[in-house]
Steps between C-alpha positions, in 0.01 A plus 500: 500500500332839534342387827838395639659834409209681662545295819871590510410864446244491783745321730769760428259788562395337829863480613546871435169596659566300815844635584516571875610860464399831654381649171348264240620525144282716277272304266684641198832362634341163566377489139845599368695256720266200472650356177850517654382332821325229294836432329671482841245249627534293183879494548473333839455778755220433749267779615646475853858525373415806292319669788795439731752610236318827440409590859801389704704792627269776381604822676244657733450792264477307172284626219297298253767575240753290691266202503428543127876515429556178699233324297644628172855400600409141585623260234345168400665189633705313246412134477761274347376311200476124521794484256708710741410272789583186302844632405601583858707239678305325768631549853592183671395454860769539764615154607454409866797554732699178535585562866867421446628836375515845662201535738443855369408333172172380644369858503717641221551250214786701348703428817486124458876439503733217599865515591738279304793306650739779401296764687330660203126542481279405211132479429332201656467237229188358664279803551648831377246636248774595251648152494168320488368737227814455285471123505230375268267235637690175504835680451718425800817657361521762776322309773697358786536124500335332792713542811727770353399755760573251778843438349560873474400550862730218614790632293447849631481377860815289452685798355397719795602236754841434342 
């Protein structure tokens, strides 16, 4: 374990020593900041991400103190525990567009709407993500019976013609 900690320490010191800045950090600052940088790397930051985070947008007249402050202010990434991940609801994939509802729904699933015979709109029972997600697998309580959309279209057309 001591060897692994030493490797992390060396890796952290290398990140600090290799920063592409005008004035390198003093050796004493590298020694002081190395344990913090090792913690950042262990939390999921990559050396490239840290370098970019610390050096992006440095003013032309920056001093070493600004770079040290940026390093000190960087917080470890928080990784959710496996228990947290297991308790989160799993996102269901967006169902494919049925081709029979609003054409805008192909690009924007929330717009998958159909017009009923009385002129109102409702979520498409075939492909709107909210309807499909609410219905459990095998539960057809909110799904349109086969041919219902055709009947709705015919009724709507008949009402418009009459």
